[in-house]
N, C-alpha and C positions, 0 to 999 in steps of 0.2 A: 504494500500500500504506500502511495506517495504522500509526502507531507503537503500541507496546503501551500507552502512557499514554493515547492517544486512545481505544483500545478499552476500557480499564478505566473511563474516566469517561463513556462513552456511557450515555444513560439506561437502555437495556435491560440493559446490563451491571450498572449500579449497582443496579437493582431486583432482578435475579436473584441477585447476590451478597448483597444485603440479605436476601432470602428464605432463602438458605442459612444465613446467620448467625442469623437468627431461628429457623430450624428447630433448629439446634444448641443455642441457648439454651433453647428449649422442651424439648428432649430432656434437657438438663442439669437444668433447674429443676423441670419438672413430673413428678409421679408417675403421671399418667394415661397409661397405655400407648396408649390409643386416640388421645389428642391427640398424643402423641409420634409415633406411626406416621403420622397424617394430616399433620403438619407436615413430616416427612422426605419423605413421598411427594410432597407438593405442591412442595417445593423441588427434589427430584430431577427431577420432571416439567418444571418450569420450566427447569431447567438443560439437560435433554435436548432440549427443543424450541427452544432458542435458541443452541446451539453449532453451528458449521459442520460439526463431525465427524459428528454424526447427520444433519444436514440433507443433507449431500453424499452420505452413504450411502443415504438414502431416495431422493433424486433419482437417484443413480447407478444404483440397481436398475432404475428405470423407463427410464432412458436406455440401459442395457445391453440391455434387452429391445427397445428401438427399434432399436438397432444390429443386433441379430440379424434383425429383420424387414426391414431395408433391404438386400434381396438382389437387387433387380432391375437395378441399375446405372442409368446415365443414361437419361432418357426419350428415346425415338426421335422422329423428326419426326412431327408430327401428334398428339402426345400431348395429353391434357387434364390440366392441373395444377390440382388442387383444393386451395385454401388456406383454412384455417379461421381465422376472426378470433380474436383473443386478448383482446378487451375494449376498452372505450372509456370516457372520462370524460364524464359528463353527456350533454347534448344539443347538439352543436356547431351553431352558426348557419350555418356555411358548409361546403360540401363539400370545401373545401381547408384545413380546420382540421386539418392532419395532426398537430399537437402534442397534439390531444385523443385520439389513439389511444394505447392502452397499449403498453408496450414490446414485449410479445409480438406484438401486431398488426403493429407496424412491422417487427420482425425477420422475421416470417413472410412478410409481403408483399414486402419487399425481396429476400429469398432467392428467393421464387417468381418475381418479375418478372425478376430477373437470369438465373435458369435458363431461363425462357420465352424471353427475348431470345436466348439461345444455341441454342434448339431450334426449327428451322424449322417453320413451320406449326402451332405449338403454340397452345393456348388456355388462358386463365386462367379458372377458375371460383372466385369468391370468395364464401364463405359466412359471413354474420354479420348478425344482425338487431337487435342492441342499439343504442340511441340514440333519437332522435326523428325529426324530419323527414329528417335525413341519418343513415343507419345505418352500422354498421361497414363493410359491403360497399361502400356508396357512396363513403366516404372512402378506403378502401383501393384501390378502382378508380380514383379520381382520382389517387392517388399512383402507381399503376402507369402511368397515362397520362403523368404528369409525368416518369417514368423512361424514356419513349419507347416503351412497349408500345402497339400499335395498339388503339384503342377497339373496333374491329370484332371483335377476338378476345378480348374480355372478357365474361364472363357473371357476373351477380350473383344471389345468393340473399339477399334482403333480409329474410326472415321468420324464419330459424332463430335461436333464442336459446339452444339447447343443442346439444351434440355429437350427441345422439340425433336431434334434429330436422334437423340438417345432413345426416346420413346419409340420412334418409328423403326430404328435399326434393331433394337432389342426385340421388338415384336416380330420382326422378320427372322432373327436368329432363333427364336424360340417357337416358331410357327409349328414345328413338328412335335413339340413337347408341351401339351396342354394340361397334363395331369399334375405335374409337380407344382406345389404352392409357390407363388412368387412374392418375395418380400423386397420392397424398395427402400434402400438406405441412403440417406443424404442428410445434410445439415438441416436442423429443425426449421430455420427461417426460409429455406429453399423448398421444403416439403410441399406446401400448398400448391405452388406452381408446378412442381414435378408431378404430383398426383394428377393434376388437371391434364397434363400432357400424356401421361401413361394411360389414364382411363379413356381419353379421347382416342388413343390408338387401339382400343378394344381389349386392353389387358386388365385383368382383375389382379390388382396388387395390394398387399398389405403394407401399411406405412411403418417404417422403422426410423423415426427421427433421432438424430444424435447431434452432438456439438451445439448444445444450448448455450446462447451467449448473452441473453438478457440477465443481468446480475444486479443484486442489491449493493448499494454503496452508501457511505455516510452522506448526509445532506450536503456538506460543503463540496464533496466530489461531484454529486449529481448536478450541481449548478455551476460548475467550473468548466469552461471550454477545454476539450481534450481532443487530440488527434484520433484516439481510438473511437471516440463517440462519432466523429465525422466519418470514419470508416464504416461503422455499424449503420449509420444513417444512409450512407451511400448504398450499402447492400440492401437495406430495407426498401429504399425508393426503387432500386432496380427490380426487386421482386414485385412490388405493388404495380409498377408500370407494366411489367411482364404479364401479370395476371389480367390487367385491363386489356392489354393488347391481345392476349389469347382469347378473351371473351368477345371482343369486338371484331377481331380480324381473323385469327387462326380458326376459331371454332364457331364462327357465326354462320 
């Protein structure tokens, strides 16, 4: 936990507080009501986008929906656990460059592999096509093997670069295997949109949300601008916009 002094002098905090002060000075000095309104709106938007209070509320709404969808219980023997990649940095030169996976990819894969190891006869289907010679799915598959999961029970979708593509490609890969229960594992904030895509592709999948990121904080932290909060808000807005886009365009 950071001290309040560390939080106040962090760059994102200094910039946001500076914008608020500048907006107040503009409101005080300027007689232009349009300029006053714009300055205050910009400062208020910057503050709202960078404090954990609003970021956790936005992520929390998505994660609450994921919890409601997770109603199937633990996967039975023989299940297919579909894990969606969460990003990669650049184009790793080796398939064992696990540090090039983004945190979401690592968290999802580790949760999926540990669950699959506890589920007799289960299979892992890893979907993720970002990267170069070695894609997300390749590196996540190598990490699963390092954790002791048998290579013979791992399937890779190396071509999907979006959630929508993952749903379509996984449906095609499993077209001849309709009996095995399918469990979809991804970060909780991403689960509502992922479920929409997979169910629209005609698949009956059970939700397995992991990587819950809306957390409780002391009041002084909740109201202090932070870079981590801006990152969370960016992810939440991406998901909300994606859900609206799916409803109005993709699935209309």
